[in-house]
C-alpha positions in Angstrom: -10.5 8.1 -16.8 -13.1 5.4 -15.9 -16.4 7.3 -15.6 -17.8 4.5 -13.4 -14.9 4.7 -10.9 -13.1 8.0 -10.6 -10.3 6.2 -8.6 -9.2 4.5 -11.8 -7.4 6.0 -14.7 -6.7 4.4 -18.1 -3.6 5.8 -19.9 -1.4 4.4 -22.6 -2.8 0.9 -22.1 -2.2 0.8 -18.4 -4.8 0.9 -15.5 -3.8 3.2 -12.6 -5.5 2.9 -9.2 -5.5 6.2 -7.4 -5.1 6.2 -3.6 -5.8 9.4 -1.9 -4.4 10.3 1.6 -4.8 13.6 3.4 -1.2 13.9 4.6 0.5 13.1 1.3 2.3 16.0 -0.2 3.8 14.7 -3.5 2.5 12.4 -6.2 4.2 9.0 -6.5 3.8 5.8 -8.4 4.0 2.3 -6.9 4.7 -0.6 -9.2 4.5 -4.1 -7.7 4.8 -7.3 -9.8 1.4 -8.7 -10.7 -0.6 -6.0 -8.9 -2.4 -2.9 -10.1 -0.2 0.2 -10.6 -0.9 2.6 -7.7 -0.8 6.4 -7.8 -0.4 7.9 -4.3 -1.8 11.5 -4.1 -3.3 14.0 -1.8 -7.1 14.0 -1.3 -7.4 17.4 -3.0 -5.2 16.7 -6.1 -7.2 17.3 -9.3 -7.5 14.4 -11.8 -6.1 16.6 -14.6 -2.9 17.2 -12.5 -2.6 13.4 -12.0 -3.0 12.8 -15.7 -0.3 15.3 -16.6 2.0 13.7 -14.0 1.4 10.2 -15.5 1.9 11.4 -19.0 5.2 13.0 -18.1 6.3 9.7 -16.5 5.1 7.5 -19.4 8.4 6.2 -20.5 9.5 5.3 -16.9 6.1 3.7 -16.1 6.0 1.5 -19.2 9.6 0.4 -18.8 9.1 -0.6 -15.1 5.7 -2.2 -15.7 7.3 -4.4 -18.4 10.2 -5.2 -16.1 7.9 -6.1 -13.2 6.1 -8.6 -15.4 9.3 -10.6 -15.7 9.1 -11.5 -12.0 7.5 -14.9 -11.3 4.0 -14.7 -10.0 4.1 -15.3 -6.3 2.5 -18.4 -4.8 0.6 -18.1 -1.5 2.2 -20.2 1.2 0.2 -23.1 2.6 3.0 -24.8 4.5 4.3 -22.2 6.9 3.2 -22.1 10.6 1.4 -18.8 9.8 0.1 -17.4 6.5 1.0 -13.9 7.8 3.7 -12.3 9.9 3.7 -9.1 12.0 6.2 -6.6 10.6 6.3 -2.9 11.8 2.9 -3.3 13.4 1.1 -4.6 10.3 0.1 -8.1 9.3 2.0 -9.0 6.1 0.8 -11.9 3.9 3.4 -14.6 3.4 4.1 -15.6 -0.2 6.9 -17.7 -1.8 8.8 -17.1 -5.0 11.7 -19.0 -6.6 15.1 -17.3 -6.9 18.1 -18.3 -9.0 20.4 -17.4 -6.0 21.8 -20.2 -3.9 20.6 -18.9 -0.6 17.1 -18.2 0.6 16.2 -14.7 1.7 13.2 -12.5 2.6 12.0 -9.2 1.1 8.9 -7.1 1.6 6.6 -5.2 -0.8 3.2 -3.6 -0.1 2.3 -5.5 3.1 3.5 -8.8 1.7 6.6 -10.8 2.8 8.2 -12.7 0.0 10.2 -15.8 1.0 12.6 -16.3 -1.9 13.4 -20.0 -2.3 16.4 -21.2 -4.3 15.3 -22.9 -7.6 17.3 -26.0 -6.6 14.9 -26.4 -3.6 11.7 -25.1 -5.2 10.2 -28.4 -6.1 10.9 -29.8 -2.6 9.8 -26.6 -0.7 6.8 -28.3 1.0 9.2 -30.8 2.6 11.5 -28.1 4.1 11.5 -27.9 7.9 9.2 -25.1 9.0 11.9 -23.9 11.4 14.0 -23.0 8.3 11.4 -20.4 7.4 11.1 -19.1 10.9 14.8 -18.6 11.0 14.8 -16.8 7.7 12.2 -14.3 9.0 14.2 -13.7 12.2 17.3 -13.0 10.2 15.4 -10.6 8.1 14.0 -8.8 11.2 17.5 -8.4 12.7 19.0 -7.0 9.4 16.1 -4.6 9.0 16.5 -3.5 12.7 20.1 -2.6 12.1 19.0 -0.1 9.4 15.8 1.1 11.0 17.1 1.5 14.6 20.2 3.3 13.4 18.1 5.9 11.6 15.7 6.4 14.5 18.4 6.7 17.1 20.2 9.3 15.1 16.9 11.2 14.7 16.0 11.2 18.4 19.6 11.8 19.5 19.8 15.0 17.5 16.5 16.4 18.9 17.2 15.2 22.5 20.9 16.1 22.4 21.7 12.8 23.9 24.0 10.3 22.1 24.9 6.8 23.3 28.5 5.7 23.4 27.5 2.3 21.9 24.4 0.6 20.5 24.0 -3.1 20.4 21.1 -5.3 19.1 20.1 -8.3 21.1 17.3 -10.9 21.2 16.5 -10.6 24.9 13.8 -12.7 26.4 12.7 -10.4 29.1 13.2 -6.8 28.0 12.9 -4.5 24.9 15.8 -2.2 25.8 18.4 -1.3 28.4 21.0 1.4 29.2 24.2 1.1 31.1 26.0 3.6 33.3 28.7 3.7 30.7 26.3 5.1 28.2 25.7 2.0 26.1 22.2 1.2 24.8 20.9 -2.2 23.9 17.7 -2.7 21.9 15.8 -5.9 21.1 15.7 -6.5 17.4 12.4 -8.3 17.8 10.8 -4.8 18.1 10.7 -4.8 14.3 7.4 -6.5 14.7 6.0 -3.3 16.4 4.8 -0.1 14.8 7.4 2.6 14.2 5.8 4.9 16.9 6.2 2.1 19.5 9.9 1.6 18.5 10.4 5.3 18.8 9.0 5.3 22.4 11.4 2.5 23.4 14.3 4.4 21.9 13.4 7.6 23.6 13.1 5.7 26.9 16.6 4.4 26.7 18.1 7.7 25.5 16.5 9.4 28.5 18.4 7.0 30.7 21.6 8.6 29.4 20.7 11.6 31.4 18.7 9.9 34.2 19.8 6.4 35.0 16.6 5.9 37.1 12.9 6.2 36.8 12.6 9.5 38.7 10.1 12.3 38.0 12.8 14.1 35.9 13.2 11.0 33.8 9.5 10.6 33.0 9.3 14.3 32.3 12.0 13.9 29.7 10.3 10.8 28.2 7.0 12.6 28.1 8.5 15.5 26.2 9.8 13.4 23.3 7.4 10.3 23.5 4.1 11.5 24.9 2.5 8.2 23.8 4.9 6.0 25.7 2.2 4.6 27.9 0.2 3.5 24.9 3.4 2.0 23.4 3.9 0.0 26.6 0.3 -1.2 26.4 0.7 -2.2 22.7 3.7 -4.3 23.5 2.0 -6.0 26.4 -1.0 -6.8 24.3 0.6 -7.8 21.0 4.2 -8.9 21.5 6.4 -11.1 23.7 10.2 -10.8 23.8 10.5 -14.6 24.0 
């Protein structure tokens, strides 16, 4: 343990940064290439317990730290329209790394968006059309929306006892979601820029329309039951996002 900083532990040649959160139940380790190893624990977890946990995980930690060092060090972008992008309500720094794959793609780790550029284009990356990177990010948002929305719809459908006949993702310019009289729901995949609680409010709103295809008192009572912060969600969308 570092006596000058109790939030840092030194074990078997590795420096661990301890991050305490009141709601966390379990201990976990977060290893990100070229960053300090993080240990996520509850605020009340004793240091001795953290040390025992890390000693038990020594082989796994050492193997994965060595593996992470094989990743190329990311380069901060200086040629995108923005140096950060909004994703799930949080500003993510934009960084670029080369990839041996033939197609570019996007991934995210610890509030950083990595744009993986094929090695064949790496030396010419500053000459690439900025629209290419914007398109890559939008493709990433849509793919992530397919996974995230599916899980959240299943969650809310089970507790509301309301299941749509069909769910489609669209990039509407004027709305975040819609519901038809046939029981089909449409959601705007650009919502992936919003926080999870805002997305949940939109999903609850559309599921409620399966029972009340209007904005009657009964409809809002149902929405308030499962998304009491829906008005705050609407305000967040108006202040932070546009569907266009």
